[in-house]
C-alpha positions, 0 to 999 in steps of 0.5 A, spaced: 178 220 204 175 224 212 174 231 213 180 233 216 178 238 220 173 238 226 167 244 226 167 245 233 161 251 233 157 246 229 158 240 233 157 244 240 150 247 239 148 241 236 150 236 241 147 241 247 141 242 243 140 234 243 142 233 250 137 238 252 131 235 248 133 228 250 133 230 258 140 226 258 142 229 265 136 228 269 137 225 275 130 221 276 132 218 268 135 211 272 131 210 279 134 204 280 141 205 279 146 207 285 145 214 286 152 219 285 151 226 287 156 231 284 156 238 286 160 244 285 159 250 290 154 255 286 156 261 283 154 268 285 150 271 279 155 277 279 154 278 270 159 274 267 162 267 269 170 267 268 175 262 267 175 259 275 168 257 274 170 254 267 175 250 271 171 249 277 165 246 273 169 243 268 172 238 273 165 237 276 162 235 270 168 230 268 165 226 274 158 227 273 159 224 266 164 219 268 159 216 274 154 216 269 158 211 264 160 207 270 152 205 271 150 211 276 144 215 277 147 222 277 144 228 280 148 234 278 145 240 279 146 248 278 143 254 282 144 261 284 147 264 291 143 270 289 142 274 295 147 279 298 150 286 298 153 286 291 146 287 287 144 292 293 150 296 292 148 296 284 141 299 286 144 304 289 150 305 283 145 304 278 138 306 280 136 299 278 132 294 283 137 288 286 131 283 283 132 285 277 140 286 276 140 279 279 136 276 275 139 279 268 145 276 270 142 269 272 140 269 264 147 271 262 151 266 266 147 260 265 147 261 258 155 262 258 155 255 262 150 252 257 156 253 252 160 249 256 157 243 255 155 241 262 152 235 264 147 239 268 140 237 271 137 244 270 130 242 271 132 242 279 135 249 277 134 254 284 136 261 286 135 263 293 133 270 292 126 266 290 121 266 295 120 259 293 127 257 296 127 262 302 120 260 304 122 254 307 129 257 309 124 261 313 120 255 315 126 251 317 129 257 321 122 257 325 123 249 326 131 251 329 127 256 333 122 252 336 128 246 338 131 252 342 137 253 337 135 261 335 137 265 340 136 274 340 141 277 345 145 284 345 152 283 343 158 287 341 159 286 333 163 287 327 159 293 323 161 295 316 161 302 316 160 302 307 155 296 306 152 298 313 151 291 316 153 286 321 159 282 319 161 275 322 168 274 325 169 270 319 168 275 314 173 280 317 179 280 313 185 283 316 180 288 320 176 290 314 169 287 311 170 282 306 166 285 301 167 293 302 174 293 305 172 298 310 175 298 316 170 294 321 168 297 328 165 294 333 157 296 335 153 293 341 146 290 337 140 286 339 142 280 334 138 274 332 144 268 333 144 260 331 147 256 337 152 253 333 156 252 340 151 247 342 155 243 336 162 245 337 163 237 340 160 234 335 163 239 329 170 238 332 169 230 332 165 229 326 172 232 323 175 225 324 170 221 320 172 226 314 177 222 310 176 224 304 177 231 306 183 235 305 187 235 312 188 243 311 181 244 311 180 240 317 185 243 321 182 250 319 176 247 322 179 244 328 183 250 330 176 255 328 172 251 333 178 251 337 177 247 343 181 248 349 182 246 356 185 250 362 183 253 369 178 257 371 180 261 377 179 268 380 184 274 382 181 277 389 181 284 390 185 286 396 181 286 403 174 285 399 169 280 396 170 282 389 174 277 384 175 277 377 174 271 373 180 268 369 181 262 364 187 260 362 190 254 358 197 256 361 196 255 368 203 252 369 206 259 368 202 262 373 208 264 377 210 268 371 204 273 371 205 280 371 198 283 370 191 282 369 187 284 363 180 285 362 176 286 355 174 293 354 167 291 355 168 287 361 163 289 366 169 292 371 171 296 365 164 299 363 163 300 371 169 304 372 169 308 365 162 311 368 167 316 373 173 315 369 172 320 362 180 317 360 178 310 360 171 311 357 174 314 351 180 308 351 174 304 351 171 307 346 178 307 341 178 300 342 170 298 339 172 302 333 176 296 331 173 289 330 171 283 334 176 278 330 181 275 335 186 274 329 185 281 328 186 283 335 192 278 336 196 282 330 194 289 332 198 294 336 197 292 343 194 298 348 192 298 354 189 302 360 191 301 368 185 302 372 190 303 378 186 297 381 191 290 383 188 283 385 192 278 390 195 272 386 192 265 388 199 262 389 201 267 393 196 273 397 202 278 398 204 279 391 199 283 388 198 284 380 196 291 377 189 290 372 189 294 366 183 295 360 186 292 353 185 292 346 187 284 345 181 281 349 175 279 348 169 279 352 166 273 349 172 268 349 173 265 356 171 270 362 173 276 358 179 276 362 186 274 362 193 273 366 199 276 362 205 271 362 210 275 357 215 271 357 211 265 354 205 269 350 207 273 344 201 279 345 203 279 352 210 281 351 208 285 347 204 289 351 209 288 357 215 291 353 210 297 351 208 298 358 215 297 361 211 291 366 215 285 369 217 279 364 219 273 368 221 266 365 218 260 368 219 254 362 226 253 361 229 255 353 234 249 353 239 250 359 237 258 359 233 258 366 235 266 368 227 269 371 230 276 368 227 274 360 231 278 355 228 280 348 221 282 345 220 274 342 216 269 347 218 263 348 212 258 346 216 252 346 217 245 350 221 245 356 222 244 364 218 249 369 222 253 373 222 259 378 216 257 380 216 254 387 213 247 387 212 246 380 220 247 378 223 241 374 216 238 372 214 239 364 209 243 362 203 238 362 205 235 369 205 242 371 199 244 368 195 238 372 198 240 378 196 247 378 189 245 376 189 239 382 191 244 387 186 250 385 181 244 385 183 242 392 183 249 395 177 251 392 180 257 388 179 254 381 177 248 377 178 245 370 175 247 364 174 247 357 172 252 352 171 253 345 174 259 340 167 258 336 162 263 338 154 263 336 153 265 329 150 271 328 145 271 323 142 279 323 144 283 317 141 290 316 140 290 308 134 288 304 137 283 299 136 277 303 131 272 306 126 276 311 127 273 318 120 271 319 118 273 327 114 279 329 115 284 335 109 285 339 109 290 345 104 285 348 107 278 347 114 279 345 117 276 339 112 271 335 114 267 330 110 268 323 105 262 323 108 257 317 101 258 313 103 265 312 110 263 310 113 266 305 115 273 308 117 276 301 121 282 300 116 289 299 118 290 291 117 298 292 124 300 295 128 305 295 136 306 295 137 314 295 139 314 302 144 309 306 141 304 311 136 298 311 130 300 306 125 295 310 126 300 316 124 306 313 119 303 308 112 305 310 107 299 310 111 293 309 114 292 317 107 294 320 103 288 321 098 285 326 101 280 332 099 273 330 098 271 337 093 277 340 091 281 334 094 288 336 098 292 332 106 289 332 112 290 327 115 285 323 123 284 323 127 287 319 133 284 319 135 279 314 139 273 314 146 272 312 147 270 306 151 264 309 145 261 312 142 260 303 148 256 302 148 252 308 142 247 305 142 249 298 145 242 297 139 238 301 134 243 296 137 240 290 136 233 292 128 234 293 124 240 291 116 239 294 112 245 294 109 244 301 116 243 305 123 244 304 125 237 302 123 229 303 127 226 308 127 219 303 130 223 297 135 226 302 136 219 305 138 217 297 142 222 295 146 225 301 151 225 303 153 229 296 159 224 293 164 229 291 163 236 292 168 241 288 169 249 290 175 254 293 179 252 299 177 260 301 170 257 304 173 252 309 171 256 314 165 260 313 161 255 308 163 249 309 163 250 317 156 253 317 153 248 312 156 242 317 152 245 323 145 246 319 145 239 317 147 236 324 142 241 326 137 239 322 138 232 323 138 234 331 131 236 330 129 229 326 128 233 319 133 228 317 138 223 318 145 224 315 150 228 319 156 230 314 153 233 308 159 232 303 162 225 304 169 228 299 171 235 298 176 237 293 179 244 293 181 246 286 187 251 284 185 258 282 186 260 274 191 266 273 194 270 268 199 276 268 196 283 269 196 289 265 197 297 268 199 304 266 202 308 272 197 314 273 202 317 278 203 318 286 196 317 290 192 315 284 190 308 282 193 305 276 189 304 270 188 296 269 187 293 262 184 286 259 188 281 255 184 283 250 186 290 250 194 289 250 198 286 244 204 282 247 210 284 245 216 279 247 217 280 254 213 287 254 207 289 252 203 295 248 196 297 249 192 296 242 189 303 242 195 307 242 201 303 241 204 305 247 207 300 252 204 297 258 206 294 265 206 287 265 204 285 272 205 278 276 201 272 275 196 272 280 189 270 281 183 273 275 180 278 278 175 283 275 178 289 279 185 288 276 182 286 269 186 280 268 180 276 266 179 271 259 172 271 257 170 264 255 165 266 251 171 269 246 175 263 247 169 258 246 167 262 239 175 261 236 176 254 239 170 250 241 168 248 248 172 241 248 178 245 247 177 250 253 175 244 257 181 240 255 186 246 257 182 246 264 184 239 265 191 238 262 198 240 264 197 242 272 194 238 277 187 239 279 189 242 286 194 247 284 193 254 280 193 254 273 196 259 269 191 261 262 195 262 256 194 263 249 199 258 246 196 253 251 189 253 249 192 253 241 195 246 243 189 244 246 185 245 240 190 242 235 189 236 239 182 236 239 183 236 231 188 230 232 183 226 235 178 228 229 183 225 224 185 219 228 178 217 230 175 218 223 180 214 219 178 208 215 176 202 220 179 196 217 179 190 221 184 185 220 191 183 224 192 184 232 198 188 235 199 185 242 203 191 244 197 196 242 192 192 245 196 192 252 197 200 252 190 201 250 187 196 256 192 200 261 190 206 259 183 204 260 185 202 267 189 208 268 185 213 266 179 210 271 184 210 276 186 218 275 178 220 274 176 217 281 182 220 284 181 227 280 188 226 277 186 229 271 192 231 268 195 225 269 189 222 265 190 227 260 198 225 259 195 217 258 191 219 252 196 223 250 201 217 250 195 212 247 193 218 241 200 217 239 201 210 239 194 209 235 198 214 230 204 210 229 200 203 229 198 200 222 191 199 220 188 193 223 183 190 229 187 193 234 188 200 232 180 200 231 179 198 238 184 203 241 180 209 236 174 207 239 177 206 246 180 213 247 174 216 244 170 213 250 175 215 255 176 222 253 168 223 252 167 226 259 172 231 257 171 233 250 163 230 250 162 234 243 167 231 239 166 224 242 158 225 240 160 228 233 165 221 232 160 216 235 154 219 231 159 218 225 161 211 227 154 209 227 153 207 234 147 207 238 145 212 242 148 217 245 156 217 247 154 220 254 149 214 255 155 209 253 158 204 258 165 206 260 171 201 258 173 196 262 180 193 262 182 186 261 186 183 266 190 179 262 192 185 258 195 189 264 200 183 265 207 185 262 209 178 260 216 181 257 221 186 261 226 191 258 233 189 261 239 193 261 246 190 259 252 194 261 260 192 261 263 195 267 258 199 269 256 202 262 250 201 259 251 198 252 245 195 250 238 193 252 234 187 251 227 185 251 226 178 254 221 174 257 219 175 264 220 168 266 227 168 262 232 163 266 238 166 268 243 162 264 239 164 258 239 172 260 247 171 261 248 168 254 243 173 250 247 178 253 254 175 251 252 175 245 249 182 244 254 185 238 254 191 242 257 188 248 262 184 244 265 190 241 265 193 248 269 187 250 274 188 244 276 180 246 277 181 253 276 175 257 269 176 262 271 174 269 263 175 271 256 176 271 252 180 275 244 179 274 239 183 277 232 179 275 228 183 270 233 189 270 240 189 269 245 185 266 252 187 268 258 184 266 265 184 269 271 183 264 
């Protein structure tokens, strides 16, 4: 008689302690094995993990454990993306130090993650807020500076008035700060930049080598880099040597021009504004918005007519008005465009608002009328019309013709420009990596000598007033110049936290004390074999990490150029929301799932029994409180059931809806696996059908895990479990039970270890070899054939795969079901589709 129930809580703690004692998941255990680097994007230590974390790290853990069982040395590390504004906001709101708040959260989240039984090499744990990490980051920054890849310049930036710091364009969402949600403003500041634009071509071309990345992510990066080929030329002012330089990707539409538009920050606009208060006020209004082109494209189009006009380059007698507009940026192209409203949506929005001409120059089918009607620009294909020498050409030919004419006549030249901008990394806040430079009135900008790194943050700071505490610290910023010894001052800006996450995967692979990493270790482990994380990082983190890797290769520190060979972007974990309306103008009250009792299609609050509104199923969010605490679920069902839920039902790239019934079903499977695996093992006769299913399951699950198709692997394992339960006791059943435990062990590691030990197997199942399918048992030597009479199914036959056609016909005609259906009628013809079908025509 076997134990009928598996005790997950006892097993979880027992085996987690065993793995830790045995150091089962240290990456350096097997130096002679081929390397496998499995990495999930490291978390921000916000205080608690959520089910999104659980799903992400469970997927990575399955891959890591599987790689270990297939003979690899596995690097599967964990760390903390620990700098950033939330910690500083907590300091202001709660009166605590960001460091204490962050480290307390790390301890809590680490304890939660350990309860999942993840195969993490905790000896490589790092936190980006610790000097032994960011000191090496400062050294790398100085290396890039020495190589000319760091620059300081004045530019207009996105300013978050709540977080009181600069944001990169990528951090502005719908015109608002990505963390604070505040409307972003434009300010001109002196900033530090990393010259990512030097690598624009490389970053674009490198996407072609990433065949294991999602196409969607590659397309997003391609669009963000934004390589554009076009024409740069000048609009001359009448009777003047002055002109306005313009870049366009659509020189074919020059005859459709109706105005010239310049950015609010264009030198001409600033020059005119000096004597035009209304224009100065307009420019100030424009600067109240952000600097992200995507946001400006969708904002209301606003303009100011300067009263100036310029000559059309193809017709000096044709003059175009010059406007200052809010949707042109100074840092793209030349900061000036010509407006062709009929064929650009931004331009037609502007032209309709200010009653400017809209001239058709690309035919829309048979429509060639130069008078363009409507408010939607035509941006599709067509032949050129109303354009003199270009008429009748296709768009590509017309572009080439205009560029050739411009270059021949000397008023323009073909040029390539990029949407990508240099990465502004200065942040006006405390809780970040100090930028390791010193400002000296005599020497200028002086790098901090490397033997003085790390430049550490002062602990005695206050957050009682807005702004950067480093600016007002009484002593920290005052230092002597390392070059001349005179009184100088430290840089008080800190680095964008995306710098911290742009090289952490290198530090995971190698952690010498005296340098950021060992190139030989990087060569062993990089690129990351499997990287897992959300698609929301497609531009920010993933592009920056690719840049840092290429930049470090460029200066000779490493010889790998792409950091992540295989990228997987998992879906979100979702849950319905619960709330109560508090009246107009008042935010609703939100409730957690634990506070709510579901009643059929409705729900009530447990504390008062009154109804709450059940909202739609959305991504789990702390602000909406639709989060499920993993600790409570693990307490009730055990870690394995939680892991199994994360892998089953939904394809991993799609969202997964959390449900109580779903986790209960997973717990029942864990108990079912315990019963079938701990049943008496008898040996004896073989069951060839079960043997075949067992080996087909091995082959299928292996393929599925390699493809990250975890839900398909789960379905195969359910099918094998069903077959084992139905099979007679014997050697085939014993082998199938052993096989299913091995196959589920990366997914359900605690129960697998418990069963393995119960069987008296040597060592840990975590160190066992992955099963290998017998090719001979993957071949089907029998097939099931459908037998029809007059096209209607009457019987099925299981026959040898190579049965002769005459024999198959004979068996079909001999079927009692077929004879009953024929009812004495003469057979006129028998149609045979080998291996599939017999159709008898009477």
